[in-house]
N, C-alpha and C positions, 0 to 999 in steps of 0.2 A: 414412516419416519417423518417427524416434524422437520420443517425447513429451518436451516440455520439462519438466524437473524443477524444481518450485517449492518453496521454503521460505517459510513465512509467519511473520512476527513480529507478535504481537497482544497488546494489554494489556487488552482488554475483551470486549464481546459477540461480536465476530467476525462481524458481519453481512456485511461485504465478503468475508471468508473464505468464508462460506456461498455467496455469489454466485459466487465463483471455483470452489468445489468443484462447485456445481450445473452450471456451464457445462462443466466438465471431464467430469462424469458424463454429460451429455447429448450429448457428442461435438462440442460447439460450439467447444471449445478444444483444440488439439493439445498438451495439457499435462496434468500431474497434480501435485497437491499431495502431496509425499512426507513432509513434516515440518512441524509447527506448534510454535512456541516462544513462551512468554509470560514476561514478567517478573513476572506476578501469578499465584500458584499457584491462586487461585480464579477465574481468568478463564473465562467461559463458552466462549470460543473453543476452549479445550482440550477441553471436553466435546463440542463440535461435531466436532472432529477425531477424538476417540476413537469417537464414534458412527458415523463414516464409515470406521473402520478405519485411520486415519492416525496415524502416530507423533506423540505429543504430549509436550512437556517444559516444565517451568517452570524457568527459570534466574533466580534471585532476586539482584538487584543487591547487596543488603547482605551476601550470603554471600561477597563477593569484596573483596579489599583495595583494588582500584582499578577504574576504568571499563575500563581496558585489559584487565585479567584477566577481567572480566565478559564483555567482547566476544570475547575469545579463546576462551572456553568456548562461546559461541554459534557462532563460526566453526568450531570443531571439530565441533560437531553438524551444521552445515550441510554441511560437507565429508564427514562420515561418510555422509550421505545423498545425496552427489554432486549437490547443488543447483546449478542453473545460473542461476536467477533468484530473487532475494529480494524478496518483496512485503511491505511494511509495511501492516498493516490495523488502524488504530487503535492503533499502537505509540507510546507516549507518551514515548519518550526520543530525544534527539538521537543520531544515528549518528556514531560516532567512527572514528578511523584504522584499527583492526584490521579492522572490517567493510568500510570503504571500500577498503582495500588488497586485501582478499581477493576482493572482488566489484566491481571497477571498472566503472562504467556498467552494473551488473547488479543494482542495487537500485532499486525503484520505491516510490513512495508516492502515496496519494490524499489530497487536502485539500479540505474542504468550503467552498471559496471560489474565485473566479477570480483566481489568483495573477498578478502579484505583490501584488495587493490582499489585505489581511486575512490575513496569515500567522499562525501560532501556534495556541494551543489553542482560541480562541473565534471562529473565522471567521464562523459564522452570526450570532452576537450582534454582532460588530463591524460586519458589513455592515448589519444592521438599524439599529444605533445611528447609523451614518453617513448613513443615508437613501438608499442606492443603490436603483435600480429593478430592477436585474438582478444576481443573484448566480449561484452555480453550483458546479461542482467541477472540480478539476484533477488529472490524473495526471502526475507528473514523475519524472525520475531524481533520485536523492538525492545531494547533496554534503554538505560539512561544515556548511552553514548550516541555518537553520530554514525549511523550505519554499522553498528558493532554487534548487534544481537545474533543469536544462533541462526545459521543458514538453513533454510528449508529446501529450496530448489535453485538451480542455476541453469542458464542456457548460454551457450557460446555463440558468438557472432564474429566472423573473420573481419579484420581491418584491411581494407583494400588500399593500394598505393595511392589512388587518386581520391580517397575519402576526404571530405570536409567534416567539420563537426556536425553539420546538418544532415549529410547523407548517412553518416554512421549512426547518428541518433535515430533517424527514420528506420533503419534496419533493426536496430536494437528494440525500438518501440514495437515492431511487428512481433518480436519474440515475447516482449512484456505482456502483450495482450493474450498470449497463449499460456504463459508461465503463471501469471497471477491467479487466473481461475483454476489452474491445475493445483496450485498450493492450497487454495481455499477448499477445493473438493476434498483433498486429503484431510484437512482439518475437520470438515463437516462429517466425514466418514469415521472420525476418531482414530485416524491412522498415524498421527504424528506423536512421537514420544521424545521429549527433550531429556538428554543426558549430558549435563554440563554444557560444553560448547557445541555438542553434536545434536542434530535432530534426526532421529531414526524414523524411517517410513516402514510401518508394519504392513504385513500382507493383509489383503481384504479377507474378512472372516466369512 
């Protein structure tokens, strides 16, 4: 079976990128990361990619006249590397039409909360402030909304009485590093079927 070709978009440290690369290198994922793109030239995710011998590019939003042109440049890069699945790993921009049309139902994101609760940039903080007893993380397909696409997998993490945003985020991140590769593996094996809002996981053939 040919390996699934993954392109990763990241804006920051790239710890989920590292988890994906590690699982690929260990043979746990029938996939390979072939290109990493960041909207931030100084993102450490780019260094992680270069260190692993993976093509790394920064595509800076302000260098383009419009969001559409910016995304078209990203699409060209992804297509150049024959990417089959796009993974957002701490990518801090809403995905627009050019990317969604080029990769329909082929863009995934991970979010540090149990969606549909606490979408947006501060999922861990919002969960703490609300007083929930259980938080976690969600891998979902990406649509035009913020953290609104069909949910693939979720993992629950208890919220402790003495948690801070940092301690909760660290425990959630541990689960993210397991959950994201698990979702990618299901995709690579052709086991995900989208039915409206629901993503069904089919048995292995």
